[in-house]
Residue, then its C-alpha position, 0 to 999 in steps of 0.5 A: m500499499l505504502k508503494e502505491i501511495a509513494g508512486s503518486l506521491k505529490g509532496p511530502s505526506y504522512v500515512l496512518d495505518v489503523n490496522r497497526f494503530n489496532k494491533r498496537i492497542d490490542m497488544v497493549r490491552n492483552k498485557l493488562s488485567d481485565g478492569i483496567g481502563l485504557v485511554f489514548s491521548i489525542k495529541a499524540n495524533p489527532f488524525l487517529t480520532k475518528y478511528i479509535p476503537d472501542t477497546l479504548k475507554y477513553i479520549e484524553v482531550c487538552s485543548p479547545g481545538e482538540l475537543t472540536i476535533c472529537e466533536k467533528s469526528g463524531v465520537d461518543l463525546s461521553r468518552v472524553i476526559f477533558s484535560g489540559v493545564n489552561k482552562t477558561k470559563e469558555d472551554v469548560d462552559r463548552a464541554m459542560d454543553d458536550n457532556v463530556g465524560i470526565f474532567t480534570a482539574e489541575s488547580i483550585k481554579h479549575a475545580n472552582l470553574i467546572n463546579e460553577a458551569a455544572v451548578k449553572a447547568g444543573k449537573v453533577v459531573p465526574i472530575i479527577l484531580r491532577l497531582s503535580c510532580g514538581n512541575q507546572f502541571g497538576m496541584d500540590k498535595k496540600d491543594i488536593c487535600k483542601i479541595i477533598e476536604n471541603a468536597t461538600d462545598y462543590k455541589g456540582l462536582d463528584i470527585i472520583g479520583l486522581h491523575m498522574y502523569t509525569g513525563t514520556q520516554k521512561k526507559k527504566s520500569s523502576i521509574i514507574e514502580k516508584e511512581l505508582g508506589t508514591l501514588g499508592e501512599f497518597i490514595d491510602e492517606l486520603k482515604e485514612k484522612y478524609g475517608f475519600n474512596a477513588s473510583h477512577i485513578e488515571y495514570g500516564p506510564g510513559i512507557a518509552t518505545d525504541y526509535f532506531s534499533e533493528d530489534s525495536e519492536e521486541k524491545d518495546i514487547a520487553m518493556l511493556d511486559e515489565v511495566s504491565s506486570i507492575i500496572n497489574e499488581f497496582a490494579k489489585k488494590y487501586p481502580v487504575t485507568i491507563e493513559m497512553g498516546r505515544f507507545l500506541a500510535c507511533t508504530c501506524g505512521t510512516y513519513l514520505t518525501t522525495v529526493m529533489d537533488t543529490k550532491l558530492i560535497e568533500d566526499i559526502n553524498y548529500c540528498i535534499c528531500d522535499g520535506g525535513v526536520h520540520q515534519v519529522k521528529y524523532f524523541g531522542q534524535t540528537m544531532a541526527m546522529q541516530v538512524p531510523h528505519i527507512d525504506v526506498f521507493k521508486p529506486v534509481d539504481d541497485v547501488d548501496r551508498d552512504w547519504s546524509v539526508c537533509g531537508s529544505l529548510c534554509t538552516t543547517a539544522d535541517v539534518l534528517v539523519r546524518k549518515c546512513t547507507l541506503k540502496g537505490v537513492g537518487e533524484g525522484s526517490v521517495l524515502a518513507f520514514d517508519k514509526v512516526g505515528a505519534y507527534s511528528i504530525c503535530e509537534g514539529i516547527a510546520l510553519f518554519l520557511s513557510r513551507e507547505l503541510p503535508a498530506v495526510y493519508i488513512i489506511d482504514k481497516d478495510n485497506n482503503v486509502i482515504e485522504a484526510r488532508d491534502i497537502i496545504y500551501i502557504s501560498n494559498y492563504n490570504m494574507e493582508v500585509d500593510r504597505 
């Protein structure tokens, strides 16, 4: 399927395979005990929203834009957990009108905003309180205790539990074990002090996925085995729901970019592509020294060569891979970068140099190719310029 898409490419493009996405979800789901909920955080890839299977209990939304995507995708909004560090009154009112399933509060202000909106709407809504891990996200323990201690003052809130997420790409399961230990202690403390019985504990483990090893799939499975056993043990005592983004979506995406020019400079073969680092971002890639898996479509010959793969931006930082050996690369070849299903599509510096935004293709569960987004050319925008 990728070969066919590459054969008629109009410009840099992402291809998202729903079957690979579902396979990854099933792999995780099968490692977790029955009763553990699974959440997909759509910030990892909002283009997958319409294709989220029922095996995922919830969809985490962190902005009004992501809520719009859920509305337009036709997903059941009762599956939405409405998160985000910056919630305005307008955001909360809109989510309230949408009847989202669960709200999160990252501050006392959030708890007050959600309570006021719920009371005004004549509702009592489920809410989870985010515990901070020493950064700008969530609340200090004392603020969570204050809200729970005064829970009767929040007439519009059903405080059902806690939310904890500390970051991504954790390469040691011992970190996750320690975090869950800390979380469990705090849950026990709330029960002992206030009689608070949590029914929903949302935790983001941030499991590392390997981008560059030849045996990356085996490494991912090994990491998942370690972490799932820790989570399953935690779930024997606490009602946990696991939030994931990168680990679920990473393998379903491929980035296609065409070689536009090749040249030899001081014994180094350079190929210039129509994409670049503004469209491909691998977590842990430093100065383009690591080599992801790259396939070559439309080869010009059958020769292996060492290449420095560069993009279209006017900066020396636009190097996708500093040195890699590829067969058949030449002008017109298409390079396929694997494992870009998470974040590359929405996290890069996409508008730098006003290059086009890539097309997005979806391969659905029936192997139909759907163009989710055509190439967006900046020149198509009406820009008012004062003269």
